[in-house]
C-alpha positions in Angstrom: 97.3 -3.6 144.8 97.8 -1.4 142.5 100.8 -1.5 140.0 102.3 1.7 139.4 104.4 3.0 136.0 107.5 0.1 136.7 110.4 2.2 135.4 109.4 3.8 139.2 110.7 0.8 140.8 113.6 2.6 142.6 114.8 6.5 143.3 117.9 5.2 142.9 117.6 4.0 139.1 114.3 7.1 138.2 116.7 7.7 135.0 115.4 8.8 131.5 115.6 5.3 130.4 112.8 2.8 129.4 110.8 1.6 132.0 110.7 -2.5 130.9 112.6 -3.5 127.6 113.4 -6.7 125.7 117.0 -7.8 126.5 119.8 -6.7 125.0 121.1 -8.5 121.9 124.7 -9.1 121.6 126.1 -9.0 118.4 129.1 -10.0 119.3 130.8 -10.0 123.2 133.5 -7.9 123.1 134.4 -8.0 126.4 133.9 -10.6 129.3 131.1 -10.7 131.6 131.1 -9.1 134.7 131.9 -11.4 137.8 130.6 -11.7 141.8 127.8 -10.1 141.2 126.4 -10.0 144.7 123.7 -8.2 146.9 123.7 -7.1 150.5 121.6 -5.2 152.5 123.0 -1.8 153.6 122.1 -1.9 157.0 120.4 -3.4 159.4 117.5 -0.9 158.8 117.2 -3.0 155.5 116.5 0.3 153.5 118.6 0.3 150.8 120.2 -2.8 148.6 124.1 -3.3 147.7 124.7 -4.3 144.3 128.8 -5.2 143.5 130.7 -7.0 141.0 133.8 -7.4 139.7 134.9 -6.8 135.7 138.7 -7.1 133.5 138.5 -3.3 132.6 136.7 -0.4 132.9 133.6 0.0 131.4 130.3 1.5 131.2 128.1 -0.9 133.0 123.8 -1.5 132.9 122.9 -2.6 135.8 119.3 -4.0 135.8 116.3 -5.7 137.7 114.6 -8.6 136.3 112.2 -10.5 137.6 113.1 -14.6 137.1 108.8 -15.5 136.3 110.2 -12.8 132.8 113.4 -13.7 132.4 113.3 -12.2 128.8 113.3 -8.4 130.0 114.2 -6.1 133.1 112.0 -4.2 135.9 114.1 -1.3 135.6 117.9 -0.2 135.4 120.5 2.3 135.7 123.5 3.1 134.1 126.8 3.2 136.2 129.3 5.0 134.3 133.2 4.3 133.4 135.2 5.2 136.4 132.8 4.7 138.6 133.4 2.3 141.2 131.8 -0.9 140.6 128.6 -0.8 143.3 125.5 0.6 143.3 123.0 1.3 146.3 119.4 0.6 145.7 116.0 2.2 147.7 114.0 -1.0 148.8 111.1 1.7 148.4 107.9 2.2 147.3 108.8 2.1 144.2 110.6 -1.6 144.0 108.5 -3.2 146.6 105.0 -2.4 144.1 107.2 -3.8 141.6 108.7 -7.3 142.9 106.2 -7.9 146.1 106.4 -11.8 146.3 108.4 -12.5 143.3 111.8 -13.9 142.3 114.7 -12.0 141.4 118.6 -11.2 140.3 120.5 -7.9 140.0 122.0 -8.0 135.8 125.4 -6.0 135.3 126.6 -5.7 131.4 128.9 -4.0 130.1 127.5 -1.5 127.3 128.6 1.0 125.0 127.9 4.6 124.6 124.7 3.8 122.8 123.4 1.5 125.5 124.2 -1.7 123.3 125.6 -4.7 125.0 129.5 -5.3 124.6 129.4 -8.4 127.2 127.1 -11.5 128.9 125.2 -10.0 131.5 126.5 -11.4 135.3 123.8 -12.3 137.7 123.5 -11.7 141.2 121.8 -14.8 143.2 118.4 -15.2 143.1 116.4 -13.8 146.1 112.5 -13.7 146.9 110.4 -10.9 147.9 108.0 -12.7 150.0 105.6 -10.9 152.3 104.7 -12.8 155.5 101.4 -14.4 155.4 98.4 -12.6 155.9 96.2 -12.9 159.4 93.4 -14.5 159.3 90.7 -11.7 161.3 88.8 -14.4 163.0 86.9 -11.3 165.4 85.8 -8.3 164.9 83.3 -6.9 167.7 82.3 -3.4 167.6 81.3 -2.4 171.4 78.4 -0.5 172.1 81.0 2.2 173.6 82.3 2.7 170.3 85.3 0.5 170.6 86.3 -2.6 168.2 87.7 -5.4 169.5 89.9 -7.5 166.6 91.1 -10.9 167.1 93.2 -12.9 165.0 95.2 -15.4 163.9 98.5 -15.8 162.0 98.4 -17.3 158.3 100.0 -19.7 156.8 103.5 -19.1 155.7 104.2 -20.5 151.7 107.8 -22.3 151.7 110.5 -20.5 151.1 111.8 -20.8 147.5 115.5 -18.9 147.9 116.1 -20.3 151.2 119.6 -18.5 152.5 119.1 -16.1 150.1 121.7 -13.2 150.2 118.5 -11.3 151.4 116.8 -13.0 153.8 116.4 -11.2 156.7 116.6 -13.0 160.5 114.2 -12.6 162.4 114.4 -10.3 165.7 112.0 -12.6 167.2 108.5 -13.7 167.3 106.4 -12.5 164.0 104.6 -9.1 164.8 101.6 -7.6 164.8 100.6 -3.7 163.4 96.8 -3.4 163.8 95.5 -0.4 162.0 92.4 1.7 161.1 91.0 3.6 157.9 88.4 6.9 158.8 87.4 9.6 156.9 87.3 10.9 153.5 91.0 9.1 152.1 91.7 4.8 152.4 95.1 5.6 153.6 95.6 3.5 157.1 96.3 5.2 160.3 97.9 2.5 162.5 95.6 1.8 165.9 98.7 1.0 168.0 102.6 -0.3 168.3 104.1 -3.2 166.6 102.2 -6.3 168.9 103.8 -9.8 168.8 99.3 -10.5 170.4 96.3 -11.6 168.5 94.3 -9.1 169.8 93.9 -5.4 169.9 91.3 -2.4 170.7 90.4 0.3 168.6 89.9 3.3 170.6 86.5 4.7 170.2 85.7 8.4 169.1 87.3 7.7 165.8 84.9 10.2 163.5 84.0 8.3 160.3 85.8 5.0 161.5 84.9 2.6 158.4 87.8 -0.1 157.8 90.0 -1.4 161.1 92.3 -4.5 160.4 96.4 -5.9 161.0 98.9 -6.5 158.4 102.0 -8.8 159.4 105.3 -6.6 158.6 109.2 -7.4 157.4 111.7 -5.9 155.5 109.8 -6.3 152.5 106.7 -4.6 153.3 104.8 -1.9 151.4 105.8 1.1 153.7 102.7 3.1 151.5 99.7 0.1 151.6 101.2 -2.5 154.3 97.8 -4.1 154.3 98.2 -5.0 150.2 100.1 -7.9 150.9 100.4 -9.0 154.4 97.8 -7.1 155.9 93.7 -8.7 156.6 90.9 -6.1 157.4 87.3 -6.1 157.6 84.4 -3.3 156.7 82.2 -1.7 159.5 78.5 -1.2 158.5 76.9 1.5 160.7 73.0 1.6 161.6 70.4 4.3 162.1 67.3 4.2 163.0 63.6 6.4 162.5 60.9 4.6 164.7 57.5 6.0 165.9 56.4 4.9 168.8 52.9 5.5 170.6 52.6 7.3 173.7 49.9 5.4 175.0 48.0 2.0 174.4 43.9 1.6 175.7 43.6 -1.5 177.9 43.9 -4.5 176.0 45.5 -3.0 173.1 48.6 -3.4 171.3 51.7 -1.8 170.9 53.0 -1.1 167.0 56.1 0.6 166.4 57.3 0.8 163.4 60.4 2.8 161.5 63.0 2.1 159.5 66.6 1.2 159.7 69.4 2.9 157.2 72.9 1.6 156.6 76.4 4.3 156.9 79.6 3.2 154.9 81.9 4.2 153.0 82.5 3.7 149.0 85.8 4.1 147.6 87.2 4.7 144.4 90.4 6.1 143.2 91.8 6.5 146.4 88.5 8.8 147.8 85.6 7.9 149.8 82.3 9.2 150.1 79.6 8.2 152.8 76.9 6.2 151.1 73.5 5.7 152.6 71.0 3.1 151.7 68.4 0.7 152.9 69.1 -1.8 155.2 67.7 -4.6 154.0 67.8 -7.8 157.1 69.2 -5.9 159.4 68.7 -6.9 162.7 66.7 -5.1 165.5 65.3 -5.3 169.1 62.2 -3.5 170.5 63.2 -3.6 174.4 62.0 -2.0 177.3 62.5 -0.8 180.9 60.0 0.0 184.0 62.0 3.5 185.0 65.1 5.4 184.5 67.1 2.9 186.2 65.7 -0.3 185.1 67.4 -2.8 183.4 66.7 -3.0 179.6 64.7 -6.2 178.3 64.4 -7.3 174.7 60.3 -7.8 174.5 60.1 -8.1 170.3 62.8 -8.9 167.7 62.6 -8.4 164.4 64.3 -7.9 160.6 64.2 -5.0 158.4 62.4 -6.1 155.1 63.9 -5.1 151.6 63.3 -1.6 152.0 64.3 -1.0 155.1 61.3 -0.9 157.3 60.2 -3.0 160.5 56.7 -3.3 162.5 57.1 -4.6 166.6 53.6 -5.6 168.1 53.7 -6.6 171.6 50.4 -8.0 173.0 49.2 -6.1 176.4 52.2 -4.2 177.0 53.5 -2.4 180.4 53.4 0.8 181.3 57.2 1.1 180.4 60.3 3.4 178.5 60.5 2.0 175.1 63.7 2.3 172.6 64.5 0.2 169.5 68.1 -1.5 169.1 70.2 -2.5 166.6 72.7 -4.7 168.1 76.6 -5.4 167.4 77.4 -8.3 164.6 80.8 -9.4 164.6 82.8 -9.9 161.1 85.8 -11.8 159.9 88.1 -11.3 157.0 87.5 -14.9 156.2 84.6 -14.5 153.8 84.5 -10.9 154.0 81.9 -10.8 156.5 81.2 -6.7 157.3 81.2 -5.7 161.4 78.2 -3.9 162.3 78.0 -1.3 164.7 75.3 -0.3 167.7 72.8 1.9 167.6 70.0 2.6 169.7 66.8 5.3 169.5 66.3 7.6 172.8 63.8 6.3 174.9 60.0 6.9 174.8 57.3 6.4 177.2 54.7 3.6 176.5 51.2 4.3 179.2 49.7 1.5 179.1 45.7 0.7 180.6 44.2 4.4 179.2 40.5 4.4 177.3 41.8 6.4 174.7 44.9 6.3 172.8 47.0 9.5 172.5 49.2 10.5 170.1 52.9 9.4 168.1 55.9 9.7 169.7 59.2 9.2 167.1 61.9 7.4 168.8 65.0 7.6 166.7 67.5 9.1 164.2 69.2 10.1 167.6 72.9 11.0 166.8 75.5 8.4 167.9 78.9 7.5 166.9 79.5 8.3 163.2 81.3 4.7 162.0 79.6 3.8 158.2 81.3 0.8 157.1 83.7 0.0 154.0 82.2 -1.4 150.3 78.6 -2.5 150.4 78.2 -6.5 150.7 75.2 -8.8 150.6 76.5 -10.9 153.8 74.4 -9.4 156.2 73.5 -10.8 159.0 70.0 -10.6 161.2 68.3 -13.5 159.3 65.5 -13.1 156.9 63.8 -9.9 156.3 60.4 -8.8 156.4 59.6 -11.3 159.8 57.6 -9.3 162.0 58.0 -8.9 165.5 56.3 -9.8 168.4 56.2 -9.6 172.0 53.6 -10.7 175.1 53.2 -8.5 178.0 54.2 -11.1 180.4 58.0 -9.5 179.9 57.0 -6.8 182.6 54.5 -5.7 185.7 51.5 -5.0 183.9 50.6 -1.8 185.9 46.7 -0.5 187.4 43.9 -1.3 189.7 42.8 -4.6 190.5 39.4 -5.2 189.0 39.2 -8.7 189.4 39.8 -8.6 193.2 37.1 -5.9 193.2 34.6 -8.1 191.5 34.9 -11.1 193.4 35.0 -8.9 196.4 31.4 -7.7 194.7 30.3 -11.0 193.8 30.5 -12.7 197.5 28.6 -10.2 199.4 25.4 -11.0 196.4 26.4 -14.9 198.0 25.9 -13.4 201.4 22.6 -11.4 201.1 21.4 -14.5 199.1 21.6 -16.7 202.2 20.2 -13.8 204.0 17.1 -13.6 202.4 16.4 -17.3 202.3 16.8 -18.1 205.7 14.4 -15.2 206.7 11.6 -17.0 204.1 12.2 -20.8 206.2 11.7 -18.6 209.4 8.4 -17.1 208.2 7.1 -20.3 206.8 7.7 -21.9 210.5 5.4 -19.2 212.1 2.0 -20.7 213.3 -0.3 -18.2 214.4 -3.1 -18.3 217.0 -6.2 -16.9 217.2 
């Protein structure tokens, strides 16, 4: 998470005073320290914190927020003028949360003079924590061929409460809720994908342009409203695939079908809250060559390969059938455990190949067809799909082979020759047995 200027911790504390600083040095405590410093939520909405205190006189007071891990400095402070109630309301907003997420803290109240010099010791509130729920673990992020993305997660493991029953502990309203979200387009800000749920799975709808990240976070009163995933969320990048393929129009009888092409990876590269689409070679991408025997036939895989380091690939199928062929990049599951990206689906347009012709025809480009534009996030190396550069091969018996029944014609011709030979031999034998008389 980015750490903004700590002086912006509180909207209410945004004064022209130093953001951080050393504790006020007491030359001689002239006044008693404020007592009974309390902190409480202003309402069940947990949007504001109320600090109150008691003092023996009417003094100018400095209210400071202190991280207990750094007790010799303050995160931010505000001056409450003399004559004002001994009470201050602080907003529980982005400024506070980015400074104190998952820390223990206290508010201190000190009497100061007109120059800001302390004239009393500091009174301290009870220590409270700003712990967010543990991050969920996305055990499965599975893109669908229809453009949807199904997320499945398990709740994270909670850490021990460092300040049990502190005054800002909010009672649970029920089971832990989770908020699914996605990030798309040119900015890296999350968009809720649905309402909070107590379940452990969610399907992100199809049709979101430039979808490249999906995730889920567990909210509570200390969740950062601007970047909620930063402290209690988990997310997975989506890598998109584009394929260009060259598929021959015909293959001679007894020949081989050879399909070549290239796999391209598309993803979003984000920096300083701005994301740009990047394309590069999809080394190692798992690819299938599929075929069908008619417009309504079922697609069947006839060969499998992986793109090489340059993203190129080759399929070879012996004795292919006359059929429609296409190259498919199948979906691949991602997880947040190990930062494994999910891979989206892509298929080239079908191309018809005629087998059994004595001469071959031209080539038909069979790829780079428009699809759902769903690039992913930061590039990674942990890509499924096997070792790059392995050649894909397939046999012709995967589909019925069409053409004339030449074998049966040959057999019938052979039988006719045998019958003719038999008649010839029989005639010769009969002529040898005939006796001529004078």
